[in-house]
C-alpha angles and dihedrals in degrees: 000000000000128000138170129224124197114231106170134358122181133164131341131294128222128200105285124232091205137013126217120202106203096205141087092200110127089209094055091045089053095048094048099037089110087072093055092221129184108247113232122182119224133185126203132157095259097179093050091050090046093052093047094047096045088052093046093053099047092127090069131072115276092252093050090047088055092049094050090046091053088052092051090051093049090048092049090053091050092049092047092067117070110222113175098175108089091203092067118093116207121203121196132168145176130200134204132181112220123196113178103311096336128099115213108213127192110302114251097217144351093278093055091043089054092050092046095047094049092050089065096065114110091003137105118224134168126245108207121193125184116201130193123195110191129181116166105310093338119107136185111182122175141144136222128210121203124187109221122190120190121209118250113273117263127177095248088068093063098086090049092050093048093047091050095048092045094053115098090341095177094054113102091200091054092052089046089059088073089075097027096096084121124149125213122200092248095177090056092052091045092050090050090054096046090241116144101200138038091205 
């Protein structure tokens, strides 16, 4: 099951002349390649923002806290890049994996990635992605939640797991793919851009 929650909506959008994707994530670049965006790197203190937002939203359920925190992170990334041209649309996002009341952040190394990945088998977890669309002073910030269930572990999976973990082991982005089964509401982004097809 996948659903989308509105977080912030401000102003009106016009058809953009150019699109900035504020992310170096290979997975996001792949998913949004149909938009032909310009890739712009952005740095924010993600852990500090996460801690502050999770604390700020304590009145909500853990999953909703995570969703709102992802939105705050996406918004912080959008606000960290100065874009003076109002015809440019910036897209930023942040993803968390939530299991119960635990947030799985990016694995620090191959050992942690292996442990994290194996913990998914036979379990259902939520992939939460906050998205910020920013054009001038206009904002559309929302998050999606996708329920992901992994099959139970069986021995025949082991060669596949080992091959995956061994590939490009020193690449942070490759390890991040373990928890990048995120889903973005592509139709919503497409509708915002007046594009009729994702193909």
